[in-house]
C-alpha positions as CSV (number, residue, x, y, z in Angstrom):
1,X,261.1,255.0,86.0
2,X,259.9,251.1,86.9
3,X,258.3,251.1,90.5
4,X,260.9,249.7,92.9
5,X,260.5,247.5,96.1
6,X,262.1,249.5,98.9
7,X,262.7,248.2,102.8
8,X,262.7,251.1,105.1
9,X,263.9,250.7,108.8
10,X,262.2,253.1,111.2
11,X,258.9,253.3,109.7
12,X,256.9,254.9,112.5
13,X,259.7,257.9,113.1
14,X,258.6,261.1,111.2
15,X,261.4,260.9,109.0
16,X,260.4,256.9,107.9
17,X,257.2,258.2,107.4
18,X,257.7,261.4,105.3
19,X,260.0,258.5,103.1
20,X,256.8,255.9,102.9
21,X,254.9,259.0,101.8
22,X,257.4,259.8,99.3
23,X,257.6,256.2,97.9
24,X,253.9,255.9,97.5
25,X,253.8,259.4,95.6
26,X,256.3,258.1,93.1
27,X,254.7,254.6,93.4
28,X,256.9,252.4,94.4
29,X,256.1,249.7,97.0
30,X,257.3,250.1,100.1
31,X,258.2,248.1,103.4
32,X,258.6,249.4,106.7
33,X,260.2,247.8,109.7
34,X,258.7,248.4,113.1
35,X,260.3,246.9,116.7
36,X,257.0,245.1,117.4
37,X,254.5,245.1,114.6
38,X,251.6,243.9,117.0
39,X,251.7,247.3,118.3
40,X,250.3,248.9,115.0
41,X,247.5,248.0,113.1
42,X,248.8,249.6,109.9
43,X,251.2,252.6,109.3
44,X,249.2,254.3,106.1
45,X,252.6,255.2,104.8
46,X,253.4,252.1,103.7
47,X,252.2,249.1,101.7
48,X,253.2,246.5,104.3
49,X,255.4,246.2,107.4
50,X,257.8,243.8,109.0
51,X,259.1,243.2,112.4
52,X,262.8,244.1,112.7
53,X,264.6,244.8,115.9
54,X,267.9,246.1,115.6
55,X,269.1,244.9,119.1
56,X,268.1,241.5,118.0
57,X,270.3,240.4,114.9
58,X,268.2,236.9,114.4
59,X,265.5,239.3,113.7
60,X,267.0,240.4,110.3
61,X,265.9,236.7,109.0
62,X,262.5,238.1,108.5
63,X,264.0,240.2,105.4
64,X,263.0,237.5,103.0
65,X,261.6,239.3,100.0
66,X,264.3,240.9,97.5
67,X,264.1,244.1,97.5
68,X,265.9,246.7,95.4
69,X,266.6,249.2,98.1
70,X,267.1,249.5,101.8
71,X,266.7,253.0,103.5
72,X,268.1,252.4,107.3
73,X,266.6,255.3,109.2
74,X,266.1,253.5,112.3
75,X,268.7,254.4,115.2
76,X,269.4,254.5,118.7
77,X,270.2,258.5,119.8
78,X,270.3,258.1,123.5
79,X,271.3,255.6,125.9
80,X,274.6,253.7,127.1
81,X,277.6,253.7,125.0
82,X,277.2,249.7,124.5
83,X,273.6,250.5,123.6
84,X,274.5,252.9,120.7
85,X,277.2,250.7,119.7
86,X,275.1,247.8,119.4
87,X,271.9,249.4,118.2
88,X,273.4,252.2,115.6
89,X,276.6,251.2,115.1
90,X,276.9,247.1,114.5
91,X,273.2,246.6,113.5
92,X,274.1,248.4,110.6
93,X,276.7,246.0,109.7
94,X,274.6,243.1,110.5
95,X,271.8,244.8,108.3
96,X,274.3,245.6,105.3
97,X,275.4,241.7,105.4
98,X,271.6,240.8,105.4
99,X,271.2,243.0,102.0
100,X,274.0,241.4,100.6
101,X,272.9,238.1,101.4
102,X,269.2,238.9,100.0
103,X,270.6,240.4,96.8
104,X,269.8,244.2,97.8
105,X,272.2,246.3,95.6
106,X,271.4,249.5,97.3
107,X,271.8,250.9,100.9
108,X,271.0,254.1,102.0
109,X,272.1,255.1,105.5
110,X,270.9,258.1,107.4
111,X,274.0,259.2,109.6
112,X,274.8,262.5,111.3
113,X,276.9,265.4,111.3
114,X,277.8,264.3,115.0
115,X,280.2,261.9,113.1
116,X,282.4,264.9,112.7
117,X,282.6,265.2,116.2
118,X,284.6,268.6,117.5
119,X,284.4,270.9,114.4
120,X,287.5,273.8,113.7
121,X,286.4,274.3,110.0
122,X,284.5,277.3,108.9
123,X,282.9,274.8,106.3
124,X,282.0,271.3,106.6
125,X,282.3,268.9,103.6
126,X,282.8,265.1,103.0
127,X,286.3,266.0,103.0
128,X,286.3,267.5,106.6
129,X,288.4,265.5,109.1
130,X,286.7,263.2,111.7
131,X,288.0,264.1,115.1
132,X,286.4,263.5,119.2
133,X,283.1,261.7,118.9
134,X,280.1,261.8,121.3
135,X,279.1,258.2,122.0
136,X,276.3,258.5,119.4
137,X,278.7,260.3,117.0
138,X,281.1,257.5,117.4
139,X,278.0,254.9,116.3
140,X,277.5,256.3,113.6
141,X,280.8,256.6,112.3
142,X,281.6,253.0,113.3
143,X,278.1,252.2,110.9
144,X,279.9,254.3,108.0
145,X,282.9,252.3,108.1
146,X,281.2,249.1,108.3
147,X,279.6,250.2,105.1
148,X,283.1,251.2,103.7
149,X,284.4,247.8,104.2
150,X,281.4,246.3,102.6
151,X,281.6,248.7,99.3
152,X,282.9,245.8,97.0
153,X,279.8,243.9,97.3
154,X,277.1,246.8,98.6
155,X,276.3,250.1,96.8
156,X,275.7,252.6,99.8
157,X,275.8,256.1,100.6
158,X,275.6,257.3,104.5
159,X,273.8,260.8,104.3
160,X,274.8,262.9,107.3
161,X,272.4,265.2,108.4
162,X,272.4,268.3,110.5
163,X,269.2,269.6,112.6
164,X,266.2,267.9,111.3
165,X,263.0,269.7,111.4
166,X,259.8,268.6,110.6
167,X,256.6,266.7,112.6
168,X,258.8,265.4,115.1
169,X,260.6,267.3,117.8
170,X,264.2,266.9,118.0
171,X,266.5,267.9,120.4
172,X,268.5,270.6,118.7
173,X,269.3,274.0,118.9
174,X,266.1,275.2,116.7
175,X,263.7,273.3,118.4
176,X,265.0,274.1,121.9
177,X,264.8,277.7,120.9
178,X,261.2,277.0,119.3
179,X,260.2,275.9,122.8
180,X,261.5,278.9,124.7
181,X,259.6,281.3,122.3
182,X,256.0,279.4,122.8
183,X,256.7,279.1,126.6
184,X,256.9,282.8,126.5
185,X,260.4,282.8,128.0
186,X,261.7,286.4,128.9
187,X,265.2,286.1,127.6
188,X,266.5,283.9,125.3
189,X,270.4,283.6,124.5
190,X,271.8,283.1,121.1
191,X,275.1,283.6,119.1
192,X,276.8,284.4,115.9
193,X,273.7,286.4,114.7
194,X,275.7,287.5,111.4
195,X,276.3,283.8,110.4
196,X,274.6,282.6,107.6
197,X,273.0,279.3,108.8
198,X,272.8,276.3,106.6
199,X,272.8,273.6,109.2
200,X,269.5,272.6,108.9
201,X,266.9,270.2,106.5
202,X,263.4,269.7,106.6
203,X,262.4,265.9,106.8
204,X,260.3,266.3,103.5
205,X,263.4,267.5,101.9
206,X,265.6,264.6,103.3
207,X,263.1,262.0,102.4
208,X,262.7,263.1,98.7
209,X,266.6,262.7,98.6
210,X,266.7,259.5,100.6
211,X,264.4,258.0,97.8
212,X,266.1,259.6,94.8
213,X,269.3,257.9,96.0
214,X,267.3,254.6,96.7
215,X,266.2,254.5,92.7
216,X,269.5,255.7,91.4
217,X,272.4,255.2,93.4
218,X,275.0,252.8,91.6
219,X,278.3,253.5,93.0
220,X,280.3,252.2,96.1
221,X,280.3,253.7,99.0
222,X,280.0,257.7,99.6
223,X,279.5,259.9,102.7
224,X,278.8,263.5,102.5
225,X,276.8,266.1,104.6
226,X,273.2,268.1,103.7
227,X,271.6,271.0,104.4
228,X,270.0,273.9,103.2
229,X,271.0,276.9,101.1
230,X,272.5,280.2,102.8
231,X,270.3,283.1,102.6
232,X,269.7,284.7,105.4
233,X,271.8,285.2,108.7
234,X,270.7,283.8,111.9
235,X,269.2,286.5,113.4
236,X,266.7,286.8,110.5
237,X,265.9,283.1,111.0
238,X,265.3,283.7,115.1
239,X,263.0,287.2,114.1
240,X,260.9,284.6,111.7
241,X,260.5,282.1,114.2
242,X,259.4,284.9,116.8
243,X,256.7,286.4,114.6
244,X,255.7,282.5,113.9
245,X,255.1,282.0,117.5
246,X,254.1,285.3,118.5
247,X,257.2,285.7,121.1
248,X,257.5,288.9,123.1
249,X,260.5,288.2,124.7
250,X,264.1,289.3,124.2
251,X,266.6,287.6,122.1
252,X,270.1,288.1,123.6
253,X,273.2,287.8,121.5
254,X,276.2,286.6,123.3
255,X,279.7,286.0,121.6
256,X,280.4,281.9,121.8
257,X,283.5,280.0,122.1
258,X,282.6,277.9,119.2
259,X,283.4,278.7,115.9
260,X,280.2,278.7,113.5
261,X,280.5,276.7,110.7
262,X,278.4,276.2,107.4
263,X,277.9,272.8,105.2
264,X,278.9,272.6,101.9
265,X,276.1,270.6,99.9
266,X,278.0,270.2,96.8
267,X,278.5,266.4,96.9
268,X,274.7,265.8,97.5
269,X,273.8,268.1,95.0
270,X,275.4,266.3,92.6
271,X,273.6,263.2,93.5
272,X,270.6,264.9,93.2
273,X,269.6,266.6,96.6
274,X,267.1,269.6,95.7
275,X,267.9,272.1,98.7
276,X,265.4,274.5,99.9
277,X,266.7,278.0,101.6
278,X,267.3,278.0,105.0
279,X,264.4,280.5,105.2
280,X,262.1,278.4,103.4
281,X,262.8,275.3,105.7
282,X,262.1,277.4,108.7
283,X,258.9,278.5,107.0
284,X,257.7,274.8,106.1
285,X,258.5,273.9,109.6
286,X,256.3,276.6,111.0
287,X,253.3,275.2,108.9
288,X,253.9,272.0,110.4
289,X,253.3,273.5,114.2
290,X,249.8,274.0,113.2
C-alpha cells in the first residue's frame, strides 16, 4: 500500500499517540495537532506537529497541506454544555468543512457509545435507537449529524467507542474498580456477575482500526459501535483484575436497576476491526500498568 499523509487531532492524548505509532509502523506520514505547539518540543509518535485549537475555528486555516485522511481524536469530555457543544460538536463540523475545502477525502471520527443515551436494548448496534443524551453524548451526536449532512462531499466514519483502556486513565467503571483495588478498598460493589461483558476496547486495537479506516474507507457516512469479543463473564474479568492488582478485599455482587447490554461488532468487523476478546483486552491493559 502506498504511504498516506494523515492528519491526527488530539495528538498528545493516549489514543492520539497510539494512532501516531500505528501510522509510523505502517510507513505513513503523520501530522499531529496540538492546541499550543510551543508546549511541545516534539511528539516522537508524529513526523510533524500543527497548532490547532478546536475552540478557535480560525486556527483551522493552519491546515494547508493536502492530506489523504483526517483522524479526529480530539474532543472535550468535561465542561459546560456550551463548551462541549462548541469543542466536541460544532468544531467537528468546521473541521469537516475544512477537510472538504482542502481536498481531504476521508474523515474518521472518534465518537462514543454515549450518543445512545439511555440504553434499553440487550444488544447495542448501529441500528439502536438514540434516546436521552448527556451533554457530552449530545455533542458527539451533533458531530455525527454534521458529518452525515456532508456525506455527499466527504467519506466519513464515526466510530462509537465504549470504555477505552490503555496507558491513559479514563473515568469508566473498569478504571474506577481498578483504582479501588489498588487502594485496598475492603469492599467493592459490582453488579451483573454473569453478564458476558464486551463493552471495552484497548487503545491500541482502536488505533489500528482507525488507521485502517483512514487508508481504506471510501463510502459515504457510517456510524457504529466497537468493543471486544465476548468470552468470559464480568465476574471472571474482575477476578483477573483482582489477581493483577493483588487485591485482597471482597467483591459484593448486587442487583442493578440498569439492564446490561452487549455490543454488536458486525458492522465494525466488516470494515476491518480485528477485536480482541474481553479477557485479552483486560490482560493487555494490566501490562500497561507497569
